[in-house]
C-alpha positions in Angstrom: -20.2 -18.8 -13.0 -16.8 -18.4 -12.4 -14.9 -15.2 -12.6 -13.7 -14.7 -15.6 -16.5 -16.4 -17.4 -18.3 -13.8 -15.3 -16.2 -10.8 -16.4 -16.4 -11.7 -20.2 -19.5 -12.0 -20.1 -20.0 -8.0 -18.6 -17.5 -7.1 -21.1 -19.9 -8.4 -24.6 -23.0 -6.7 -22.7 -21.6 -3.5 -22.1 -19.8 -3.5 -25.2 -23.0 -4.1 -26.7 -23.8 -0.3 -25.5 -23.1 2.9 -27.2 -24.0 5.0 -25.1 -23.9 3.8 -21.1 -25.9 5.2 -18.5 -26.8 3.5 -15.5 -30.1 2.4 -16.0 -28.5 -0.1 -18.7 -25.4 -0.8 -16.8 -27.6 -1.5 -13.8 -30.1 -3.6 -16.6 -27.0 -5.8 -17.0 -25.6 -6.3 -13.9 -29.4 -7.8 -12.6 -29.6 -10.3 -15.4 -25.5 -10.9 -14.0 -26.4 -11.2 -10.4 -29.7 -13.9 -11.8 -27.0 -16.2 -12.8 -24.8 -15.6 -10.1 -27.5 -16.0 -7.0 -27.1 -19.6 -6.2 -23.3 -18.7 -6.4 -21.3 -18.9 -3.6 -20.5 -15.6 -1.4 -16.7 -16.3 -2.2 -17.3 -16.6 -5.9 -19.4 -13.2 -5.8 -16.6 -11.4 -3.6 -13.6 -12.8 -6.3 -15.7 -11.5 -9.1 -16.0 -8.4 -7.3 -12.5 -7.5 -6.7 -12.0 -8.6 -9.9 -13.5 -5.5 -11.3 -12.5 -3.5 -8.2 -8.6 -4.1 -9.5 -9.5 -4.0 -13.3 -11.3 -0.5 -12.2 -12.5 0.4 -16.0 -15.8 2.4 -16.5 -19.0 1.2 -14.7 -16.2 -1.6 -13.2 -16.7 -0.3 -9.5 -20.7 0.6 -9.4 -21.1 -2.8 -10.7 -18.9 -4.6 -8.3 -20.7 -2.9 -5.3 -24.2 -3.6 -6.5 -22.9 -7.2 -7.0 -22.0 -7.5 -3.8 -25.5 -5.6 -2.6 -27.7 -7.6 -4.4 -26.2 -11.2 -3.6 -27.8 -11.3 0.4 -24.7 -13.9 1.1 -22.5 -12.2 0.5 -23.6 -8.6 1.8 -24.5 -10.7 5.2 -20.8 -12.0 5.4 -18.7 -8.9 4.7 -15.7 -8.5 6.8 -13.3 -5.4 8.7 -11.0 -7.0 6.0 -13.6 -7.3 2.9 -15.2 -3.4 3.1 -11.4 -2.0 2.7 -10.3 -4.2 0.1 -13.8 -2.8 -2.5 -12.9 0.0 -1.6 -9.1 0.5 -2.6 -8.5 3.1 -5.6 -12.3 4.7 -6.2 -10.8 8.2 -7.3 -13.8 9.9 -7.8 -17.1 10.6 -5.7 -19.4 8.5 -8.1 -17.2 5.8 -7.0 -17.3 7.0 -3.3 -21.2 8.2 -3.5 -21.7 4.2 -4.5 -19.6 1.9 -2.0 -20.3 4.4 0.4 -24.5 3.6 -0.1 -24.4 0.3 -1.1 -21.1 -1.3 0.3 -19.8 0.8 3.5 -22.5 1.7 5.1 -25.2 -1.4 5.3 -22.1 -3.3 7.2 -21.8 -0.7 9.4 -25.4 -0.5 9.7 -25.2 -4.3 10.5 -22.7 -3.4 12.5 -20.3 -5.7 10.3 -17.9 -3.2 10.8 -17.1 -0.2 12.9 -15.8 3.0 11.9 
């Protein structure tokens, strides 16, 4: 699944939700993660960066969860990747999600340093 196709799928699913909540959005993210399971690390990372760059609604939350749920992407995060995923955070929700799902696990696995 290429990035534009994945973003369109995400947008269609999100548009069908009247009042997005974390459990509903997570259900959508899990469905997309299932379709991305066999995709390359580069494709999943590109999708995450596209969502972070767009930064609409739950985009950052979904991007962090997509990365965290895709083992090849998480296992090969670099010191350059992590800041790219964190660029532009402007709320504690963004910070908490990013720190818990991306930066913290990458640091714990010694892929990044402080």
